[in-house]
C-alpha positions as CSV (number, residue, x, y, z in Angstrom):
1,M,67.5,4.7,10.4
2,L,69.5,6.0,7.4
3,S,68.6,9.6,8.1
4,M,69.7,9.3,11.8
5,A,73.0,7.6,10.7
6,L,73.6,10.4,8.3
7,H,73.0,13.0,11.0
8,L,75.3,11.2,13.4
9,R,78.0,10.9,10.7
10,E,77.9,14.7,10.3
11,Q,78.8,14.9,14.0
12,N,82.0,12.9,13.2
13,L,81.0,9.9,15.4
14,S,82.7,6.6,14.8
15,L,80.8,3.7,13.2
16,R,80.7,2.0,16.6
17,D,79.1,5.0,18.2
18,I,76.6,5.4,15.4
19,A,75.7,1.7,15.6
20,A,75.2,1.9,19.4
21,R,72.8,4.8,19.0
22,L,70.7,3.3,16.2
23,V,67.9,0.8,16.8
24,I,66.4,-1.6,14.3
25,T,62.7,-0.9,14.0
26,R,61.4,-3.8,11.9
27,G,61.9,-7.4,11.2
28,E,63.4,-10.3,13.2
29,K,66.0,-8.1,14.9
30,K,63.6,-5.4,16.0
31,G,64.8,-3.5,19.0
32,R,68.5,-4.5,18.6
33,H,71.4,-2.4,17.4
34,P,72.9,-2.9,13.9
35,S,76.5,-3.9,13.7
36,P,79.1,-1.3,12.6
37,A,79.6,-3.2,9.4
38,T,75.9,-2.8,8.6
39,V,76.1,0.9,9.3
40,L,79.1,1.2,7.0
41,R,77.3,-0.7,4.3
42,M,74.2,1.4,4.6
43,L,76.2,4.7,4.5
44,R,78.4,3.5,1.6
45,D,75.3,2.5,-0.5
46,H,73.8,5.9,0.2
47,D,76.9,7.7,-0.9
48,D,77.1,5.6,-4.1
49,Q,73.5,6.3,-5.0
50,A,74.0,10.0,-4.3
51,A,77.1,10.1,-6.5
52,A,75.3,8.3,-9.3
53,A,72.4,10.7,-9.1
54,A,74.7,13.7,-9.2
55,Q,76.6,12.2,-12.2
56,A,73.3,11.6,-14.0
57,A,72.1,15.1,-13.4
58,S,75.2,16.7,-15.0
């Protein structure tokens, strides 16, 4: 789901549009769409981890 969200973000889609196109594949909410807040949190966590890895590499 993260890789699809990153791909859609590159296309400059809004968080609402990204959330509407994603589908949860596991767990209790399987088959439902995540909320825009969940998408924001997921992308922000990814960006924070990427920045930390880049900082550690330099």
